[in-house]
C-alpha positions, 0 to 999 in steps of 0.5 A, a space after each residue: 403211566 409213562 406211555 400215557 404221559 408221552 401220548 398226552 404230550 404228543 396231543 398237546 404238541 399237535 393241538 398248539 401248532 404255532 407255539 410248538 413250532 416256535 418252541 421247537 425252532 428256538 430250542 433247536 437253534 439253541 442246542 445247535 449253537 451249544 453243540 457247535 461251540 462245544 465242538 470248538 471249545 473241545 478242539 481248542 483244549 485238545 491242543 498239544 495233548 497227544 504227545 507222550 507225557 505232555 504234562 511233563 513238557 514245559 516251554 522256557 519263557 523269558 520275561 524281562 526289562 531291557 533299557 526300560 522296555 518290558 517284554 515277555 517272549 518264548 524266545 530264549 538264548 541257545 545255552 539256556 536248555 543245557 544250563 537247566 539240564 546241568 544245574 537242576 536234577 529236576 530237569 531230565 532233558 531239554 530240546 530246542 527249535 528255531 524257525 527259519 523263514 523263506 528258505 529256497 529248497 530245490 529237489 533237483 541235482 546240482 545242475 538246477 533241474 527240478 522244482 524249487 519252493 519257498 519254505 516258510 515252515 522250516 525248523 532247525 531242531 536238536 537231535 532229540 526233538 522227535 523223542 520229546 515230541 513224538 509225532 507219528 512216524 510214517 518212515 524212519 527212526 525218531 531216535 536217529 533221523 536227526 543225528 547226522 549233519 545235513 539230514 532232513 525230516 519231512 511230513 508226508 505232504 511235504 515229501 509228496 510236494 518234492 518227490 510225488 509218489 516216489 519214496 522220500 527216504 535217501 533222496 536229497 534236497 538242496 538248500 540255497 544257503 548250503 553247499 552240501 545236499 540234505 538227505 531225507 532220513 525220515 518222513 512224519 505223518 502229517 501233523 495233527 491240527 491240534 498242534 501249536 507247532 506246525 512245520 513241514 521240514 526239520 533239519 538239525 540245529 547244528 547245521 544252522 550257522 547263526 546259532 552255532 555263532 551264538 552258542 555263548 550268548 545269553 542275550 541272543 534270543 532266537 530259540 524255543 527251549 523245552 524241558 522235560 521235568 521228572 514226574 514228581 516235580 511235573 505233578 507238583 505246582 509248589 515244586 515247579 515254583 521252587 525250581 523257578 525260584 532258582 533260575 535268577 541265581 543261575 543267570 547271575 552266574 552263567 550270563 555275566 560274561 555274555 552281558 560283559 561282552 555286549 558292554 553291559 555288566 550284569 550287576 549294573 544292568 540289574 541296578 538300572 532296573 533291568 530284568 532277565 527272568 526265565 520261567 516255565 510254561 506248561 506245554 498244554 498252556 501254550 495254545 490258549 495262554 500265550 496272550 502277551 507272550 511273543 511266540 514263533 508259533 502261528 497256530 495260537 488261540 486265546 482263552 478269552 475267546 473260548 470264554 466268550 463263545 462258551 458264554 454265548 452258547 449258555 446264553 443262547 440256550 437259556 434264551 430258548 428255554 426262556 421262550 418255552 417258559 414264557 409261552 407255557 406260562 402265557 397259556 396258564 389260564 387256558 390250561 388251568 381247567 385241564 389241571 383242575 379237571 385232572 386234579 378232581 379226577 385224582 391226579 396228584 401234583 407230582 403226576 401233573 409235574 411229571 406230565 408237563 416235564 414229559 412234554 418239555 422233554 418231547 420238545 427238547 428231543 425233537 429240537 435235538 434231532 433238528 439240531 443235529 440236522 442243522 449241524 450236518 448242513 452247516 458244518 462246513 460253513 462253521 469250519 470256514 468261519 471258525 478256521 476249524 476242520 471239525 467233522 460230524 463224526 466228531 459227535 461220536 468221539 470223546 464223549 460228545 454224544 453223551 453230552 448231547 444226550 445230557 444237553 437235551 435232558 437238561 434243556 427239557 428239564 430246565 425249560 419245563 421246570 417253571 411251567 410244570 410247578 406253576 401250572 400245577 399250583 392252581 386250586 381246582 375249586 378256583 378254576 372250575 368255579 370260574 374263580 378269579 386267578 388275577 393274583 397268579 396272572 399278575 405274578 406270571 405276567 411279572 415273571 414273563 416280562 422279566 424273562 423278556 427283558 433278559 432275552 433282549 438284554 443279552 441280544 442288545 449286549 451282543 449287537 453292541 459288542 459285534 458293532 464295536 468289534 467291527 468298528 475296531 477292525 475298521 479302525 485298524 484299516 483306516 487309522 493313519 499308520 504313518 506310512 503308505 500301505 496301499 499299493 505297496 508290493 513286498 518281495 522277499 528272497 532278495 538275498 538270493 540275488 546276491 550281487 544282482 540285488 541292486 540291478 534288479 531293484 533298478 530294473 523294477 524301478 523302470 517299470 511304468 507305474 512304480 514310483 519308488 523301489 527300495 531294498 531293506 532287511 525288513 518291512 512293516 507288519 513282518 517280524 524281520 527287524 534286528 533288535 539290539 541294545 544301544 549304548 548312549 554315550 555323552 556328546 561333547 561332554 553334555 549329559 542331557 539324557 534320561 536313559 543310558 541305553 536303549 533297545 532298538 528295533 531297526 532295519 538296514 535300508 537304502 536311501 529310497 526306503 523313506 520315500 517308498 513308504 512315504 515316511 515323514 522326516 520331521 528333523 534332519 535329513 534322509 540317507 543320501 549317496 551325497 554323504 558318507 552315511 556308513 556311520 549315520 542313523 535315523 531314529 523315530 520320535 519315540 527313540 528321542 523321547 525315551 532317551 530324553 534328547 531335546 535336540 536329537 540331531 548330531 547325537 550318538 548311539 553306540 553298539 555295546 562292547 566297543 562296537 561302532 558309533 552312529 550319529 543321528 542325522 534324521 528323525 522320522 515321525 512315528 509309524 506303526 511297525 506292527 499291529 495296533 495292539 502294540 505301542 510304537 516302540 524305539 526304532 531306527 534305520 541304518 544305512 546299507 553301507 554301515 556295519 550294523 547288525 545284519 540278519 541276512 534277509 532282504 526285501 524289495 519294496 515297490 511303491 505303485 503310483 498310478 499303474 495298474 497293480 495286476 499289470 505291474 505285478 506281471 512285469 515284476 514277476 518277469 523281471 524276477 524270472 530274468 534274475 532268479 530263474 530257479 527261485 520261486 517268485 513270492 510277493 505280498 501287498 503291505 495292506 494285506 500283511 497288516 490285515 493278517 495281523 488281525 485275523 483272529 479278531 476278524 474271525 471272532 467278529 464274524 462268529 459274533 455276528 452270527 451268534 448275535 443274529 441267532 440270539 435276536 432270532 430266538 428272542 423274536 420267536 418268543 416275542 412273536 409267540 407272545 404277541 400271538 397269545 396277546 392278540 388272542 386274549 384281547 381279541 374281544 377287546 379289540 373288536 369292541 374298540 374297532 366298533 367304537 371307532 379305533 383305527 388300525 394304527 391305535 390297535 397296533 399301538 395298543 398291542 405293541 407299546 407294552 412289548 416296546 417298553 420291555 425292549 427299551 428297558 432291556 437296552 438300558 440294562 444292556 448299555 452298562 454291561 456292553 460298555 464294560 465288556 467291550 472296554 475289557 476287550 479293547 484293552 488288548 489294543 494300544 490304539 483303539 477306537 473310541 466308544 461312541 454313544 451312537 453305537 449304543 443308541 443305534 443298537 437299541 434302536 435296531 432292537 426296538 425296530 426288530 421287536 416292533 416288526 415282530 409284534 406288528 405282524 400279529 398286531 396288524 393281523 388282529 387289527 384288521 380282523 372283522 370285529 363281528 367274528 370276534 363278538 359273534 359269541 357275545 
């Protein structure tokens, strides 16, 4: 019986070649998209699950309000881990890590021989870090490798970079900031890509002087803290909530002295609306559920993109199934006689249903084979677009092969279900007597038209969403950020020049084509600002402020910083060597507004705890320090001669005017070699730094555009098949119309107008859906492109034009056919 089903299915496939090709192509595209996105989604959900007992590991996050400024971040104060371990028996252990940027490391001896590298993936960690996070060891002991001072652990790739093929254990590395060498005590296997934490070098946190200086502080937030909960608590969400509910009392008891030390009594801080709350985030949630949480990790995804891509995969496979349904039911009258004859010969309805389902499964099986071929061919391009390293062999792991088999069966059953039940519902008497099946044909046509509307609604929605994603990206590139970002060179590691930094700046300033040079402790689009809560004292006994204190991000700069970045002074003046500006500050407009100053010049800002007082000498126009996702925050510039908080990191800024950037770059590098012969020359351009802030959106836009194209292709395949069927069904009508004088244009219009009505209806349905979807996505941006009505109209016109072109191919062919051929049998 089953052999007979498959034999008839193969004959049907070969007999209707055009429809078969369209169906198989559509299903192959749909299945390939589902497999690609399934691999992507599975990879996203694999993050941070390869450790021992990952369900017991939680990251400690800090959510609060400081100076009316809300924040949520995974940076915590140094004492938090020990306090949690000491105060709560639910916490078995803790470990901490802090990210160090731009450390120069040498693999040679004290004489400077050997190679030097700028390390951006260096972490200072507690000695038990590799016991909590049991990354696979290549050499050494995880329990003891970070116990000794000046020990260091490398990954295999980092070890090869410094020592080549020689054994790394026992070798020494020289850190620019340390006198004594570090000894390599262990080598890790290269980290799995499915890890949110990515690093090349680990050193003991006890060797990091900044953390040692702030071990007392509950307000210095620079560490990632992780706790390991006992099994009973870790598996009970209610128990975790009860544990977190105890944290505020702990903070109130232990953080009081730290808050008093910065001049901010904790009770007063709470009365003013301040908040300093710690909470736990499961390790498995860090990768996909950290949107809105400040984090040092760069390998972070977003759950909403997983949802979006999954929805796209579902829609595309449904579009392919809709094509199959449409083309099968469109041929209902052609196959009605087949059904009638087989029923008369004794076939039962159930047997006929199984026959049609067998045909659908055959199509689905062939399509799945083609989809796997597409997968093999397009795996590398997909990885490049999605930022993944997926392999074709992944299909045979983690149950993916079973999913593909199930997908092929479900797709075949879904695609064949409606045609099977519809075609077997005909009464053999009506069919064989040539009876009127109009009522069935009308219902069939209504459903078929509804499916076409669904297809193009999905396609037009994706077109609009893709257009608005790229419009927002274009907006981020073109928006006036309030500063110059083009042809601005950023050179890190200036602190390595020590006393020669100013001489280097002056030499660079003399290079033809450079307008301005500056040295600062931070630059826009880089997370190197100082963050301090400032007290706002009364000025001349006058109280006009709305806020008593304010958290400020700040840079320490020279007098050339403002002109180098073309910042605008709206009030007052810039720093100058003609004034004694060691106690001066320049604030942005947002700072003045948030404090409530009507006239900021001459007002005072004071470090808490009896620190230095600064007078406002200038106000700069607000500019975007980071991405357009964030609102412009209070910000200040302090002069290089001040005693303000210094992070010890310095950058040189070279603003290029009319010069050739490539030629200028070579000359700047030459000057660097003179002043820092043993230090690598690193640089970036500010416009590229800003673009890097939107890498995830750029990737999503590219993926969106690809799947949008595929959805349109699948919809057009179905539309083409329907137009072929329509032209064949109306071939005699077309012949008669041509004999009566109808033009080619009128015939094309006759065959196209019904389809175009459906596409226009699809556009009207898609518009509000796309409006809502893009509005939700744009909510992540504090500054966003306006949603123009022309995007919707343009997307609808694109769909109409594509549909018209698809239908016209067959319409023109039908219109140009010789009417005598179609009427010869009459």
